[in-house]
Short mmCIF file of the C-alpha atoms (twelve columns), coordinates in Angstrom:
data_MODEL
# 
_entry.id   MODEL 
# 
loop_
_atom_site.group_PDB 
_atom_site.id 
_atom_site.type_symbol 
_atom_site.label_atom_id 
_atom_site.label_alt_id 
_atom_site.label_comp_id 
_atom_site.label_asym_id 
_atom_site.label_seq_id 
_atom_site.Cartn_x 
_atom_site.Cartn_y 
_atom_site.Cartn_z 
_atom_site.pdbx_PDB_model_num 
ATOM 1   C CA . MET A 1   4.754   5.816   -19.120 1 
ATOM 2   C CA . ASN A 2   3.133   8.333   -16.863 1 
ATOM 3   C CA . GLN A 3   1.848   7.699   -13.363 1 
ATOM 4   C CA . ALA A 4   -1.747  7.405   -14.544 1 
ATOM 5   C CA . GLU A 5   -0.818  4.501   -16.838 1 
ATOM 6   C CA . ILE A 6   1.096   2.767   -14.059 1 
ATOM 7   C CA . ASP A 7   -1.848  3.228   -11.733 1 
ATOM 8   C CA . GLN A 8   -4.145  1.737   -14.376 1 
ATOM 9   C CA . LEU A 9   -1.935  -1.360  -14.712 1 
ATOM 10  C CA . ARG A 10  -1.915  -1.736  -10.949 1 
ATOM 11  C CA . GLN A 11  -5.713  -1.328  -10.848 1 
ATOM 12  C CA . SER A 12  -6.186  -3.937  -13.589 1 
ATOM 13  C CA . GLY A 13  -4.190  -6.382  -11.511 1 
ATOM 14  C CA . SER A 14  -6.377  -5.691  -8.513  1 
ATOM 15  C CA . ASP A 15  -9.635  -5.887  -10.502 1 
ATOM 16  C CA . THR A 16  -8.726  -9.274  -11.977 1 
ATOM 17  C CA . GLY A 17  -7.726  -10.699 -8.602  1 
ATOM 18  C CA . HIS A 18  -3.984  -10.547 -9.243  1 
ATOM 19  C CA . ALA A 19  -2.803  -7.520  -7.300  1 
ATOM 20  C CA . GLU A 20  0.563   -9.046  -6.397  1 
ATOM 21  C CA . PHE A 21  1.292   -9.981  -10.006 1 
ATOM 22  C CA . GLY A 22  0.185   -6.495  -11.034 1 
ATOM 23  C CA . GLU A 23  2.827   -5.011  -8.746  1 
ATOM 24  C CA . ARG A 24  5.411   -7.294  -10.328 1 
ATOM 25  C CA . MET A 25  4.423   -6.000  -13.742 1 
ATOM 26  C CA . VAL A 26  4.750   -2.399  -12.565 1 
ATOM 27  C CA . ARG A 27  8.288   -3.208  -11.363 1 
ATOM 28  C CA . ALA A 28  9.041   -4.949  -14.676 1 
ATOM 29  C CA . LEU A 29  8.004   -1.819  -16.563 1 
ATOM 30  C CA . ARG A 30  10.104  0.410   -14.371 1 
ATOM 31  C CA . ASP A 31  13.108  -1.907  -14.731 1 
ATOM 32  C CA . GLY A 32  12.713  -1.779  -18.502 1 
ATOM 33  C CA . LEU A 33  12.432  2.000   -18.526 1 
ATOM 34  C CA . SER A 34  15.517  2.255   -16.311 1 
ATOM 35  C CA . ALA A 35  17.482  0.019   -18.692 1 
ATOM 36  C CA . LEU A 36  16.491  2.224   -21.615 1 
ATOM 37  C CA . GLU A 37  17.357  5.385   -19.662 1 
ATOM 38  C CA . ALA A 38  20.816  3.950   -18.959 1 
ATOM 39  C CA . LEU A 39  21.463  3.245   -22.647 1 
ATOM 40  C CA . PRO A 40  24.206  5.646   -23.869 1 
ATOM 41  C CA . ARG A 41  22.754  8.318   -26.101 1 
ATOM 42  C CA . ASP A 42  25.342  7.593   -28.775 1 
ATOM 43  C CA . ASP A 43  24.037  4.004   -29.084 1 
ATOM 44  C CA . GLU A 44  22.741  3.140   -32.546 1 
ATOM 45  C CA . PHE A 45  19.260  2.582   -31.067 1 
ATOM 46  C CA . TRP A 46  18.704  6.341   -30.704 1 
ATOM 47  C CA . ARG A 47  19.339  7.088   -34.364 1 
ATOM 48  C CA . GLY A 48  16.199  8.013   -36.234 1 
ATOM 49  C CA . TRP A 49  14.240  9.106   -33.180 1 
ATOM 50  C CA . ALA A 50  13.168  12.744  -32.970 1 
ATOM 51  C CA . ASN A 51  14.635  12.941  -29.451 1 
ATOM 52  C CA . ASP A 52  16.305  10.799  -26.838 1 
ATOM 53  C CA . ARG A 53  13.505  10.995  -24.315 1 
ATOM 54  C CA . VAL A 54  12.460  7.644   -22.797 1 
ATOM 55  C CA . THR A 55  8.886   6.666   -23.709 1 
ATOM 56  C CA . VAL A 56  6.777   3.521   -23.607 1 
ATOM 57  C CA . HIS A 57  6.819   3.269   -27.400 1 
ATOM 58  C CA . LYS A 58  10.604  3.408   -27.425 1 
ATOM 59  C CA . LEU A 59  10.731  0.864   -24.607 1 
ATOM 60  C CA . HIS A 60  8.745   -1.591  -26.717 1 
ATOM 61  C CA . GLU A 61  11.105  -1.150  -29.658 1 
ATOM 62  C CA . TYR A 62  14.200  -1.342  -27.472 1 
ATOM 63  C CA . ALA A 63  13.056  -4.421  -25.530 1 
ATOM 64  C CA . SER A 64  12.052  -6.234  -28.730 1 
ATOM 65  C CA . GLU A 65  15.436  -5.569  -30.332 1 
ATOM 66  C CA . GLN A 66  17.251  -6.482  -27.137 1 
ATOM 67  C CA . LEU A 67  15.382  -9.776  -26.843 1 
ATOM 68  C CA . ASP A 68  16.235  -10.623 -30.446 1 
ATOM 69  C CA . ARG A 69  19.903  -10.044 -29.669 1 
ATOM 70  C CA . ASP A 70  19.847  -11.778 -26.305 1 
ATOM 71  C CA . PRO A 71  16.931  -14.180 -25.600 1 
ATOM 72  C CA . ALA A 72  18.224  -14.551 -22.022 1 
ATOM 73  C CA . ASP A 73  17.545  -10.864 -21.248 1 
ATOM 74  C CA . ARG A 74  14.826  -11.236 -18.604 1 
ATOM 75  C CA . VAL A 75  14.453  -7.474  -18.097 1 
ATOM 76  C CA . ALA A 76  13.529  -7.036  -21.755 1 
ATOM 77  C CA . ARG A 77  11.239  -10.084 -21.789 1 
ATOM 78  C CA . TRP A 78  9.251   -9.127  -18.701 1 
ATOM 79  C CA . ALA A 79  9.042   -5.491  -19.798 1 
ATOM 80  C CA . LEU A 80  7.328   -6.711  -22.982 1 
ATOM 81  C CA . VAL A 81  4.960   -8.911  -20.961 1 
ATOM 82  C CA . ALA A 82  4.086   -5.946  -18.728 1 
ATOM 83  C CA . LEU A 83  3.539   -3.713  -21.759 1 
ATOM 84  C CA . ALA A 84  1.220   -6.310  -23.312 1 
ATOM 85  C CA . LEU A 85  -0.908  -6.397  -20.156 1 
ATOM 86  C CA . ALA A 86  -0.862  -2.615  -19.829 1 
ATOM 87  C CA . ARG A 87  -2.018  -2.184  -23.411 1 
ATOM 88  C CA . GLY A 88  -4.692  -4.884  -23.212 1 
ATOM 89  C CA . ALA A 89  -3.036  -7.125  -25.807 1 
ATOM 90  C CA . ASN A 90  -5.136  -10.153 -26.733 1 
ATOM 91  C CA . ASP A 91  -2.620  -12.653 -25.349 1 
ATOM 92  C CA . GLY A 92  -1.301  -10.503 -22.507 1 
ATOM 93  C CA . GLY A 93  2.277   -11.339 -23.495 1 
ATOM 94  C CA . LEU A 94  1.672   -15.035 -22.825 1 
ATOM 95  C CA . SER A 95  3.586   -16.135 -25.925 1 
ATOM 96  C CA . LEU A 96  6.765   -14.574 -24.513 1 
ATOM 97  C CA . LEU A 97  6.971   -16.963 -21.558 1 
ATOM 98  C CA . GLY A 98  8.062   -20.140 -23.364 1 
ATOM 99  C CA . PRO A 99  11.824  -19.796 -22.741 1 
ATOM 100 C CA . GLU A 100 11.169  -18.820 -19.123 1 
ATOM 101 C CA . ILE A 101 9.060   -21.950 -18.594 1 
ATOM 102 C CA . ALA A 102 11.693  -24.125 -20.259 1 
ATOM 103 C CA . THR A 103 14.242  -22.859 -17.732 1 
ATOM 104 C CA . ASP A 104 11.979  -22.871 -14.683 1 
ATOM 105 C CA . PRO A 105 8.716   -24.892 -14.701 1 
ATOM 106 C CA . ALA A 106 7.433   -22.821 -11.756 1 
ATOM 107 C CA . VAL A 107 6.846   -20.004 -14.272 1 
ATOM 108 C CA . VAL A 108 3.740   -21.905 -15.433 1 
ATOM 109 C CA . ALA A 109 2.035   -20.169 -12.499 1 
ATOM 110 C CA . ASP A 110 2.721   -16.810 -14.169 1 
ATOM 111 C CA . ALA A 111 1.354   -18.130 -17.463 1 
ATOM 112 C CA . LEU A 112 -1.864  -19.212 -15.720 1 
ATOM 113 C CA . VAL A 113 -2.180  -15.816 -14.055 1 
ATOM 114 C CA . ILE A 114 -1.841  -14.041 -17.409 1 
ATOM 115 C CA . ALA A 115 -4.455  -16.302 -19.015 1 
ATOM 116 C CA . ASP A 116 -6.807  -15.641 -16.105 1 
ATOM 117 C CA . TRP A 117 -6.096  -11.885 -16.195 1 
ATOM 118 C CA . VAL A 118 -6.953  -11.686 -19.911 1 
ATOM 119 C CA . ALA A 119 -10.073 -13.836 -19.491 1 
ATOM 120 C CA . ARG A 120 -11.395 -11.547 -16.751 1 
ATOM 121 C CA . GLU A 121 -10.405 -8.256  -18.325 1 
ATOM 122 C CA . ILE A 122 -11.370 -8.751  -21.969 1 
ATOM 123 C CA . GLY A 123 -13.153 -12.122 -21.975 1 
ATOM 124 C CA . PHE A 124 -10.751 -14.069 -24.208 1 
ATOM 125 C CA . ASP A 125 -10.249 -17.806 -23.631 1 
ATOM 126 C CA . LEU A 126 -6.507  -18.390 -24.029 1 
ATOM 127 C CA . THR A 127 -6.605  -22.165 -23.564 1 
ATOM 128 C CA . ARG A 128 -4.965  -22.870 -26.920 1 
ATOM 129 C CA . ASP A 129 -2.274  -20.203 -26.462 1 
ATOM 130 C CA . LEU A 130 -1.698  -21.443 -22.934 1 
ATOM 131 C CA . ARG A 131 -1.284  -25.034 -24.089 1 
ATOM 132 C CA . VAL A 132 1.352   -23.958 -26.618 1 
ATOM 133 C CA . VAL A 133 3.436   -22.003 -24.118 1 
ATOM 134 C CA . LEU A 134 3.081   -24.685 -21.424 1 
ATOM 135 C CA . GLY A 135 4.495   -27.131 -23.946 1 
ATOM 136 C CA . TRP A 136 7.908   -25.570 -23.298 1 
ATOM 137 C CA . ALA A 137 7.936   -27.129 -19.834 1 
ATOM 138 C CA . ASP A 138 9.758   -30.337 -19.046 1 
ATOM 139 C CA . ARG A 139 6.891   -32.754 -18.358 1 
ATOM 140 C CA . GLN A 140 8.729   -34.735 -15.711 1 
ATOM 141 C CA . ALA A 141 9.786   -31.595 -13.858 1 
ATOM 142 C CA . LEU A 142 6.215   -30.317 -14.014 1 
ATOM 143 C CA . GLU A 143 4.839   -33.572 -12.602 1 
ATOM 144 C CA . GLU A 144 7.378   -33.470 -9.785  1 
ATOM 145 C CA . LEU A 145 6.397   -29.880 -9.019  1 
ATOM 146 C CA . ALA A 146 2.721   -30.890 -8.978  1 
ATOM 147 C CA . ARG A 147 3.430   -33.315 -6.145  1 
ATOM 148 C CA . THR A 148 4.787   -30.584 -3.859  1 
ATOM 149 C CA . ASP A 149 2.830   -28.430 -1.410  1 
ATOM 150 C CA . ASP A 150 3.015   -25.530 -3.880  1 
ATOM 151 C CA . GLY A 151 2.087   -27.625 -6.885  1 
ATOM 152 C CA . GLN A 152 -1.442  -26.365 -7.585  1 
ATOM 153 C CA . ALA A 153 -0.400  -24.317 -10.606 1 
ATOM 154 C CA . ALA A 154 1.565   -27.259 -12.002 1 
ATOM 155 C CA . TRP A 155 -1.557  -29.453 -11.642 1 
ATOM 156 C CA . ALA A 156 -3.583  -26.889 -13.572 1 
ATOM 157 C CA . ALA A 157 -0.886  -26.707 -16.235 1 
ATOM 158 C CA . LEU A 158 -0.847  -30.489 -16.633 1 
ATOM 159 C CA . ARG A 159 -4.619  -30.485 -17.002 1 
ATOM 160 C CA . VAL A 160 -4.393  -27.975 -19.864 1 
ATOM 161 C CA . LEU A 161 -1.533  -29.888 -21.500 1 
ATOM 162 C CA . ASP A 162 -3.638  -33.062 -21.343 1 
ATOM 163 C CA . GLY A 163 -6.434  -31.420 -23.313 1 
ATOM 164 C CA . GLY A 164 -8.485  -29.736 -20.594 1 
ATOM 165 C CA . SER A 165 -9.818  -26.208 -20.884 1 
ATOM 166 C CA . PHE A 166 -8.551  -23.355 -18.788 1 
ATOM 167 C CA . ILE A 167 -11.668 -22.018 -17.071 1 
ATOM 168 C CA . ALA A 168 -11.656 -19.626 -14.131 1 
ATOM 169 C CA . SER A 169 -13.537 -21.083 -11.212 1 
ATOM 170 C CA . PRO A 170 -16.648 -19.216 -9.954  1 
ATOM 171 C CA . GLN A 171 -14.953 -18.765 -6.572  1 
ATOM 172 C CA . ALA A 172 -12.090 -16.912 -8.259  1 
ATOM 173 C CA . VAL A 173 -14.270 -14.370 -10.055 1 
ATOM 174 C CA . GLY A 174 -14.309 -10.876 -8.635  1 
ATOM 175 C CA . PRO A 175 -12.058 -8.492  -6.719  1 
ATOM 176 C CA . ALA A 176 -12.042 -10.687 -3.615  1 
ATOM 177 C CA . ALA A 177 -10.108 -13.445 -5.378  1 
ATOM 178 C CA . SER A 178 -6.624  -12.187 -4.631  1 
ATOM 179 C CA . ASP A 179 -5.136  -15.661 -4.137  1 
ATOM 180 C CA . PHE A 180 -4.789  -17.369 -7.487  1 
ATOM 181 C CA . ARG A 181 -3.985  -20.672 -5.855  1 
ATOM 182 C CA . SER A 182 -7.664  -21.225 -5.184  1 
ATOM 183 C CA . ALA A 183 -8.304  -21.088 -8.928  1 
ATOM 184 C CA . THR A 184 -5.461  -23.412 -9.846  1 
ATOM 185 C CA . ARG A 185 -6.445  -25.854 -7.135  1 
ATOM 186 C CA . LEU A 186 -9.959  -26.065 -8.563  1 
ATOM 187 C CA . ALA A 187 -8.552  -26.375 -12.068 1 
ATOM 188 C CA . ALA A 188 -6.720  -29.590 -11.186 1 
ATOM 189 C CA . PRO A 189 -8.019  -32.872 -12.614 1 
ATOM 190 C CA . ALA A 190 -11.190 -34.046 -10.918 1 
ATOM 191 C CA . MET A 191 -10.164 -37.695 -10.800 1 
ATOM 192 C CA . SER A 192 -8.418  -39.079 -7.729  1 
ATOM 193 C CA . ASP A 193 -4.658  -39.478 -7.910  1 
ATOM 194 C CA . SER A 194 -5.078  -43.117 -6.890  1 
ATOM 195 C CA . GLU A 195 -7.527  -43.941 -9.659  1 
ATOM 196 C CA . HIS A 196 -5.665  -46.122 -12.159 1 
ATOM 197 C CA . VAL A 197 -6.121  -44.975 -15.728 1 
ATOM 198 C CA . LEU A 198 -6.767  -48.540 -16.943 1 
ATOM 199 C CA . ASP A 199 -9.604  -48.929 -14.419 1 
ATOM 200 C CA . TRP A 200 -11.028 -45.658 -15.706 1 
ATOM 201 C CA . LEU A 201 -10.717 -46.786 -19.340 1 
ATOM 202 C CA . GLN A 202 -12.575 -50.005 -18.518 1 
ATOM 203 C CA . GLY A 203 -15.360 -47.925 -17.023 1 
ATOM 204 C CA . TRP A 204 -15.463 -45.649 -20.077 1 
ATOM 205 C CA . TYR A 205 -15.656 -48.644 -22.404 1 
ATOM 206 C CA . VAL A 206 -18.478 -50.269 -20.418 1 
ATOM 207 C CA . ALA A 207 -20.366 -46.948 -20.437 1 
ATOM 208 C CA . GLN A 208 -20.360 -46.946 -24.264 1 
ATOM 209 C CA . CYS A 209 -21.592 -50.520 -24.634 1 
ATOM 210 C CA . ASN A 210 -25.313 -50.591 -25.454 1 
ATOM 211 C CA . SER A 211 -25.634 -53.921 -27.334 1 
ATOM 212 C CA . ASP A 212 -24.868 -52.089 -30.597 1 
ATOM 213 C CA . TRP A 213 -21.819 -49.883 -30.131 1 
ATOM 214 C CA . GLU A 214 -19.449 -52.674 -29.130 1 
ATOM 215 C CA . HIS A 215 -20.239 -54.604 -32.317 1 
ATOM 216 C CA . GLU A 216 -19.024 -51.749 -34.522 1 
ATOM 217 C CA . TRP A 217 -16.528 -49.852 -32.404 1 
ATOM 218 C CA . GLY A 218 -14.079 -50.373 -29.578 1 
ATOM 219 C CA . VAL A 219 -10.652 -49.782 -28.053 1 
ATOM 220 C CA . LYS A 220 -7.455  -51.230 -29.507 1 
ATOM 221 C CA . ILE A 221 -4.016  -51.190 -27.874 1 
ATOM 222 C CA . ASP A 222 -1.109  -52.675 -29.789 1 
ATOM 223 C CA . THR A 223 2.696   -52.646 -29.817 1 
ATOM 224 C CA . LEU A 224 5.186   -51.060 -32.196 1 
ATOM 225 C CA . ASP A 225 8.434   -52.644 -33.330 1 
ATOM 226 C CA . ASN A 226 10.561  -49.567 -32.684 1 
ATOM 227 C CA . PRO A 227 9.541   -50.285 -29.722 1 
ATOM 228 C CA . GLY A 228 6.415   -48.610 -28.403 1 
ATOM 229 C CA . TRP A 229 2.632   -48.656 -28.176 1 
ATOM 230 C CA . THR A 230 -0.323  -47.554 -30.275 1 
ATOM 231 C CA . VAL A 231 -3.786  -46.718 -28.998 1 
ATOM 232 C CA . ARG A 232 -6.945  -46.425 -31.106 1 
ATOM 233 C CA . ILE A 233 -10.231 -45.479 -29.440 1 
ATOM 234 C CA . ASP A 234 -13.367 -45.166 -31.548 1 
ATOM 235 C CA . LEU A 235 -15.440 -42.090 -30.765 1 
ATOM 236 C CA . GLU A 236 -18.316 -42.740 -33.152 1 
ATOM 237 C CA . GLU A 237 -21.682 -42.558 -31.351 1 
ATOM 238 C CA . THR A 238 -20.070 -41.325 -28.121 1 
ATOM 239 C CA . ASP A 239 -20.210 -37.913 -26.426 1 
ATOM 240 C CA . LEU A 240 -16.767 -37.228 -27.904 1 
ATOM 241 C CA . GLU A 241 -17.483 -37.817 -31.582 1 
ATOM 242 C CA . GLU A 242 -17.768 -34.093 -32.432 1 
ATOM 243 C CA . HIS A 243 -14.736 -33.046 -30.376 1 
ATOM 244 C CA . GLU A 244 -11.197 -32.650 -31.663 1 
ATOM 245 C CA . TYR A 245 -8.140  -33.411 -29.597 1 
ATOM 246 C CA . PRO A 246 -5.458  -30.725 -30.033 1 
ATOM 247 C CA . ARG A 247 -2.510  -32.655 -31.444 1 
ATOM 248 C CA . GLN A 248 0.304   -33.277 -28.990 1 
ATOM 249 C CA . ASP A 249 3.855   -34.220 -29.933 1 
ATOM 250 C CA . VAL A 250 6.161   -34.707 -26.974 1 
ATOM 251 C CA . ASN A 251 9.651   -36.050 -27.648 1 
ATOM 252 C CA . ARG A 252 11.948  -36.345 -24.645 1 
ATOM 253 C CA . GLY A 253 14.199  -39.103 -25.948 1 
ATOM 254 C CA . THR A 254 14.521  -42.201 -28.135 1 
ATOM 255 C CA . HIS A 255 12.246  -44.278 -25.898 1 
ATOM 256 C CA . ASP A 256 10.448  -41.467 -24.079 1 
ATOM 257 C CA . TRP A 257 7.860   -39.871 -26.346 1 
ATOM 258 C CA . VAL A 258 4.134   -39.622 -26.934 1 
ATOM 259 C CA . ARG A 259 1.910   -38.344 -29.740 1 
ATOM 260 C CA . ALA A 260 -1.859  -37.989 -29.627 1 
ATOM 261 C CA . TRP A 261 -4.474  -36.713 -32.067 1 
ATOM 262 C CA . THR A 262 -7.986  -37.296 -33.389 1 
ATOM 263 C CA . SER A 263 -9.052  -38.007 -36.948 1 
ATOM 264 C CA . GLU A 264 -12.263 -39.343 -38.466 1 
ATOM 265 C CA . LYS A 265 -13.948 -39.603 -35.063 1 
ATOM 266 C CA . THR A 266 -11.122 -41.688 -33.618 1 
ATOM 267 C CA . PHE A 267 -8.616  -40.892 -30.875 1 
ATOM 268 C CA . HIS A 268 -5.101  -42.028 -31.767 1 
ATOM 269 C CA . ALA A 269 -1.960  -42.200 -29.679 1 
ATOM 270 C CA . ALA A 270 1.500   -43.574 -30.266 1 
ATOM 271 C CA . CYS A 271 4.183   -43.599 -27.619 1 
ATOM 272 C CA . GLY A 272 7.427   -45.016 -26.323 1 
ATOM 273 C CA . PRO A 273 7.612   -48.371 -24.526 1 
ATOM 274 C CA . GLY A 274 7.262   -46.750 -21.102 1 
ATOM 275 C CA . ASN A 275 4.658   -44.118 -21.994 1 
ATOM 276 C CA . LEU A 276 1.452   -46.126 -22.365 1 
ATOM 277 C CA . THR A 277 -0.005  -44.863 -19.085 1 
ATOM 278 C CA . GLU A 278 0.808   -41.294 -20.101 1 
ATOM 279 C CA . ALA A 279 -0.916  -41.759 -23.471 1 
ATOM 280 C CA . LEU A 280 -4.043  -43.199 -21.845 1 
ATOM 281 C CA . THR A 281 -4.009  -40.387 -19.303 1 
ATOM 282 C CA . LEU A 282 -4.058  -37.852 -22.142 1 
ATOM 283 C CA . PHE A 283 -7.248  -39.485 -23.396 1 
ATOM 284 C CA . ARG A 284 -8.771  -39.621 -19.911 1 
ATOM 285 C CA . SER A 285 -8.110  -35.935 -19.210 1 
ATOM 286 C CA . TRP A 286 -9.500  -34.876 -22.581 1 
ATOM 287 C CA . ALA A 287 -12.517 -37.172 -22.327 1 
ATOM 288 C CA . THR A 288 -13.478 -36.058 -18.834 1 
ATOM 289 C CA . ALA A 289 -13.146 -32.394 -19.861 1 
ATOM 290 C CA . ASN A 290 -15.526 -32.899 -22.806 1 
ATOM 291 C CA . THR A 291 -18.045 -35.382 -21.423 1 
ATOM 292 C CA . PRO A 292 -21.206 -34.074 -19.678 1 
ATOM 293 C CA . CYS A 293 -20.946 -36.611 -16.879 1 
ATOM 294 C CA . ALA A 294 -17.820 -38.243 -15.533 1 
ATOM 295 C CA . VAL A 295 -17.372 -41.932 -16.292 1 
ATOM 296 C CA . THR A 296 -17.984 -44.081 -13.266 1 
ATOM 297 C CA . GLN A 297 -17.202 -47.702 -12.670 1 
ATOM 298 C CA . PRO A 298 -20.080 -50.098 -13.376 1 
ATOM 299 C CA . GLU A 299 -22.234 -50.868 -10.379 1 
ATOM 300 C CA . THR A 300 -21.849 -54.307 -8.847  1 
ATOM 301 C CA . GLN A 301 -24.710 -56.707 -9.428  1 
ATOM 302 C CA . PRO A 302 -26.597 -58.156 -6.478  1 
ATOM 303 C CA . GLY A 303 -24.604 -60.974 -4.937  1 
ATOM 304 C CA . GLU A 304 -21.288 -59.824 -6.402  1 
ATOM 305 C CA . PRO A 305 -18.546 -58.968 -3.867  1 
ATOM 306 C CA . THR A 306 -17.517 -55.330 -3.610  1 
ATOM 307 C CA . GLN A 307 -13.850 -54.389 -3.598  1 
ATOM 308 C CA . SER A 308 -13.822 -54.193 0.199   1 
ATOM 309 C CA . GLN A 309 -15.206 -57.745 0.424   1 
ATOM 310 C CA . HIS A 310 -12.336 -59.396 -1.477  1 
# 
């Protein structure tokens, strides 16, 4: 890779608002090239090449082979990510980050940066790809990270995992947006942390009732004998009836699991005995991301006490 190509990668990072990450990618490329340069020339890798000169094309081949042999080789993995960004690959190397995220949930911040970089540079929405790679994260570890002072990226990741779309905020568009935390902070769920999901679901249900809908459709929560819970929420004649929920299958243990999907205009969830709130939260996050107006609690009628009057 010549200096002009390195400068272009660095410039792309700056143009997309990720100058610091761009510098990291430049270092990742150089580390990969150095590893290839250090490879003994009698190594089997060099057989078949016209010469033993280090090039970007050879780096890609070498790093791919090295990663196949040793998935823990971070130099090879990040060199491939940097090459994907440098070459304008459609996913920016995002699919390579799964094992990194499984080891360290903080790497979700890098995944979000890559998705944002690609969206700004070539206009691709990587929400689906992002959701797949974020699925490598340990959910509990991600939730704990989200509660820390540096948890904005984890919040954004949880929002995507719960069915939300990854959309760059208007404030983060343009060269001036060098701090990606502003984007991830705005990408966090809009609902208050203190808002109980059951209260929200009651409000959503009331919002659908129109003297007709509730006679045909509704919300059903039941138990399983294995043990666990099932949730069925009818979407017919709601703002969600034409939307599909991207199927989620999370299995952390015998009694710690959740599955969610849509079929025939119905949201379904099944989960472990302690995962009902999580299952309902998946529906809430997806519903709020795909509903024109957020669900609010029904207004109190004249003469009824407000919450502060109890």
